[in-house]
Structure formats: C-alpha cells, structure tokens
C-alpha positions as CSV (number, residue, x, y, z in Angstrom):
1,M,124.9,96.8,107.9
2,K,122.0,97.8,109.9
3,A,119.8,100.7,110.2
4,P,117.0,101.2,112.7
5,I,113.5,100.7,111.3
6,I,110.3,101.7,113.0
7,E,108.0,99.5,111.0
8,I,107.6,97.7,107.9
9,F,103.3,97.2,107.0
10,S,101.5,97.1,103.6
11,S,98.4,100.1,103.2
12,F,97.5,102.2,100.4
13,Q,99.5,105.6,99.7
14,G,97.8,108.2,101.0
15,E,99.9,111.1,100.0
16,G,100.5,113.0,97.1
17,L,100.6,111.6,93.0
18,L,100.5,107.7,93.8
19,I,97.2,108.0,96.3
20,G,95.6,104.8,96.2
21,Q,98.2,102.6,95.0
22,R,99.0,99.6,97.0
23,Q,102.8,99.7,98.5
24,I,104.8,98.2,101.3
25,F,106.1,101.1,103.8
26,V,109.7,100.6,105.5
27,R,109.8,103.3,107.9
28,F,113.2,104.6,109.3
29,A,114.0,105.8,112.6
30,G,115.7,109.1,113.0
31,C,115.3,112.5,111.1
32,N,117.7,115.3,110.9
33,L,115.0,118.1,110.9
34,N,112.5,118.8,113.5
35,C,109.4,120.2,111.7
36,S,106.6,121.7,114.1
37,Y,103.5,119.5,112.2
38,C,105.2,115.8,112.0
39,D,102.8,113.4,112.3
40,T,105.3,110.4,112.9
41,N,107.2,111.9,116.1
42,D,108.1,108.1,117.4
43,S,110.3,108.1,114.3
44,K,112.5,111.4,115.1
45,S,115.0,109.2,116.9
46,E,117.1,106.8,115.4
47,K,117.0,105.1,118.9
48,S,113.3,104.4,118.5
49,G,113.8,101.8,115.9
50,N,114.8,98.0,116.0
51,L,118.2,97.4,114.1
52,M,117.9,95.4,111.1
53,T,119.9,93.9,108.1
54,P,119.0,94.5,104.4
55,Q,118.3,90.8,103.9
56,E,116.1,91.0,107.2
57,V,114.1,93.9,105.8
58,T,113.6,91.9,102.5
59,D,112.5,88.7,104.4
60,E,109.6,91.0,106.1
61,I,108.6,92.4,103.0
62,N,108.4,89.3,101.1
63,K,105.9,88.0,104.1
64,I,103.7,90.7,103.2
65,I,103.6,91.2,99.8
66,T,100.5,90.9,97.9
67,S,99.4,90.9,93.8
68,D,98.4,94.1,94.2
69,C,101.3,95.7,95.8
70,R,103.3,97.9,92.9
71,A,105.9,99.6,94.9
72,I,108.0,99.9,98.4
73,S,107.8,103.1,99.6
74,F,111.0,103.9,102.0
75,T,109.9,106.8,104.6
76,G,110.8,108.0,107.9
77,G,112.1,109.7,109.9
78,E,114.4,110.7,106.8
79,P,115.3,107.7,104.8
80,S,117.8,109.2,102.9
81,L,120.3,109.1,106.0
82,Y,120.8,105.7,105.1
83,P,121.4,105.3,101.4
84,E,123.6,102.6,101.0
85,F,120.7,100.5,103.3
86,I,117.9,101.4,100.9
87,S,120.2,100.3,97.7
88,E,121.0,96.7,99.3
89,V,117.4,96.3,99.8
90,S,116.1,97.4,96.4
91,K,118.6,94.9,94.9
92,N,116.7,92.3,96.4
93,L,113.2,93.0,95.1
94,D,111.6,93.2,91.5
95,L,109.1,96.4,93.0
96,D,109.4,100.1,92.0
97,I,111.3,102.3,94.7
98,M,109.5,105.1,95.9
99,L,111.7,107.8,98.4
100,E,109.4,110.1,100.8
101,T,112.2,112.7,101.7
102,N,112.7,116.1,103.1
103,G,115.3,116.6,100.1
104,T,118.1,118.0,102.8
105,L,120.7,115.5,102.0
106,P,121.2,115.9,98.4
107,D,124.6,113.5,98.3
108,N,122.9,110.7,99.9
109,I,119.7,110.8,97.6
110,D,122.1,110.9,94.6
111,S,123.9,107.9,95.9
112,I,121.0,105.7,96.2
113,E,121.3,103.7,93.3
114,K,117.6,102.7,92.2
115,L,114.8,105.2,92.4
116,D,111.9,105.3,90.7
117,M,109.7,107.9,92.1
118,V,110.7,110.6,94.8
119,S,108.3,112.5,96.8
120,L,110.1,115.5,98.3
121,D,108.9,118.1,101.0
122,I,109.6,121.5,100.4
123,K,109.9,122.9,103.7
124,L,108.4,126.7,104.9
125,P,109.4,129.0,107.5
126,E,106.2,128.0,109.5
127,H,107.0,124.5,109.8
128,F,109.8,125.1,112.3
129,D,109.3,126.8,115.8
130,G,112.9,128.6,115.3
131,D,114.6,130.5,112.7
132,F,114.4,128.8,109.5
133,D,117.7,127.8,107.8
134,E,118.0,128.7,104.3
135,E,120.1,125.9,103.9
136,I,117.2,123.3,104.2
137,F,115.9,125.1,100.9
138,L,119.3,125.1,98.8
139,N,119.7,121.5,99.6
140,E,115.9,121.1,98.7
141,I,117.0,122.7,95.3
142,K,120.0,120.7,94.9
143,S,118.2,117.2,95.0
144,L,115.5,118.5,92.9
145,N,118.2,119.3,90.3
146,L,119.8,116.1,90.6
147,L,117.2,114.1,90.5
148,M,115.7,115.6,87.3
149,A,119.2,115.6,85.8
150,K,119.0,111.6,86.3
151,C,115.4,111.6,85.0
152,I,113.7,110.3,88.1
153,D,110.2,110.9,88.2
154,V,110.0,113.4,91.2
155,Y,107.1,115.9,92.3
156,C,107.2,118.5,95.5
157,K,104.6,118.2,98.4
158,V,104.0,121.5,100.3
159,V,102.5,120.9,103.9
160,I,100.2,124.0,104.3
161,L,99.0,124.6,107.8
162,P,96.2,127.3,108.6
163,S,99.0,129.6,110.0
164,T,100.7,129.6,107.0
165,K,101.3,133.2,105.6
166,I,100.2,133.7,102.0
167,K,103.6,136.1,101.5
168,S,106.0,133.9,103.0
169,F,104.6,130.9,100.8
170,Q,104.8,133.2,97.9
171,G,108.3,133.9,98.0
172,V,109.4,130.4,98.7
173,I,107.3,129.1,95.2
174,K,109.0,132.0,93.6
175,K,112.4,131.2,94.6
176,L,111.8,127.5,93.5
177,S,110.9,128.6,90.2
178,D,113.9,130.4,89.9
179,N,116.3,127.8,90.9
180,I,115.1,124.7,89.2
181,S,116.3,123.4,85.8
182,S,113.3,122.1,84.5
183,K,110.0,123.4,86.0
184,S,108.0,122.8,83.2
185,S,107.7,119.1,84.3
186,L,107.4,119.5,87.9
187,Q,104.3,119.0,89.8
188,I,103.7,120.7,93.3
189,I,101.4,119.0,95.7
190,I,99.5,121.1,98.1
191,Q,98.6,119.4,101.4
192,P,96.5,120.8,103.8
193,S,97.8,119.7,107.5
194,S,95.5,117.1,109.3
195,P,92.8,117.0,110.8
196,L,90.8,119.0,108.0
197,D,88.3,120.2,110.9
198,E,91.0,123.1,111.2
199,W,90.3,124.4,107.9
200,K,86.5,124.7,108.0
201,D,86.2,128.4,108.3
202,I,89.5,129.3,106.3
203,N,89.3,127.1,103.3
204,F,89.4,129.8,101.2
205,K,93.3,130.3,101.8
206,L,93.9,126.8,99.9
207,F,92.3,128.5,96.6
208,E,95.0,131.2,97.3
209,F,98.2,128.9,97.7
210,S,96.8,127.0,94.5
211,E,96.6,130.1,92.2
212,I,100.4,131.0,93.7
213,V,101.6,127.9,92.4
214,G,99.8,127.8,89.4
215,Q,101.7,130.7,88.2
216,Y,104.6,128.6,87.7
217,F,103.6,125.0,88.2
218,E,101.3,122.2,87.5
219,V,99.4,122.0,91.1
220,L,96.9,119.9,92.6
221,T,95.6,120.3,96.2
222,I,95.4,116.8,97.8
223,P,94.8,116.1,101.5
224,Q,96.3,113.3,103.4
225,I,93.7,110.3,102.2
226,H,94.7,107.6,104.7
227,K,93.7,110.1,107.6
228,I,90.3,110.4,106.1
229,L,90.3,106.5,105.3
230,D,91.4,105.9,109.1
231,I,94.5,103.5,108.0
232,E,97.8,103.4,108.6
C-alpha cells in the first residue's frame, strides 16, 4: 500500500480549536475539490506527491517527533481519499490522530479506524468558480452526523472571503443547524481568509458572520495563526 505524500513536517497547529499545539503534519497529495481560496495548490494533484508506504511515513514521523508533540495531523489535499493508509500509520503511533478534511467523503471518513479530532470544512458557494454542487454540503452533513454518532471530537471551520455574501452564509448555517443531529455540542470556527490586509476596511462583516452563527452554535473567529507567525 502506498499513498502520494507532499511533505511531513513538525510545526504548531495554525487553525481551529487546537491552535498553538505542536503537531506533526502529514500532507497528502490529491483533492476531490477545487476551492478558489486554496493555499496549498501544490497538493491538489496526486501526481505532485512522492509515493510512500505506511512504514516509511511512520519512520519519517519518528525522526522528527519531539517531547512537546501531542498529535499527528493528516491534511492535504484531501486526506480522506486515503482512509486505509491513515489507519495503518495510526496503528504504529501512540499519539492523537487529527484529520483535517473537507468532509465530502463520509464513507471514507467513517472507515478510518482511529480518530481523536476532526476539523471539517464547511464549503460556501463563493468557494468555487463555477456552480455550487449541493451534494458537497449534503456529504459534509453526513460526515458530521457520522462523527458525532461515534463520539469523535469534531468542529467545523468556515473560511470567509471578503466577497462572501451575508445572505448565502446565513442560508448555509441555517441549513447546517436544521440537518445535524446534535448541534448543541458543535463549535463553528469562522476563519477569515489570508492575507488579513484584505479585511482592513470591511472587518465589520466578521461581526455579522459571528452573530449569524451565534444564533445556532458556539462560535469563534480565528485567523490562520501560522500565517501571522510566518511558519509552515
């Protein structure tokens, strides 16, 4: 078994609820979506990765692990394209396993044997250059419900662009609230897109987005800290 790997590196988690936690990141190549704001364009094609076995990935992780590291983050690209590979690597490690996913492959996510934390992106119509496929959102909902049924810690991240429309954002959040099984335990992270200079004259919109989410869920607004620190 092999999977295309872009890089394996140690850094601080720069997004979401675990910001500041030291993690080892395993970045897969290949993605089933084409988001306009993607900041890892080199990982969109599986051809851009180096084929590695689970043991080779484990060996690389063990070379760079440090005493302050608490978790492995499988990211991409879209890591849930490789559920069996993730399960095999996880068996070799005594660390928490985090998945950073677009949530559009619920059956794959459900088959990963060990997950401690999932960061699941909720996509908006503005995230794509063409028409928005409703199936994307339906699969994200299915993934959320599967994860919550298994009592796996999961939160949602929503990337907000300066062009994001309040009305369309409101519609997505309302639909999310209407379709998940346990909204009381779900936290939503609003993540303004980088660079933050784009928000200088319109940051009032961030308060509006937060108020919309706050009608249904616990909400936090957190930028990409690794961009601010200028680290990978």
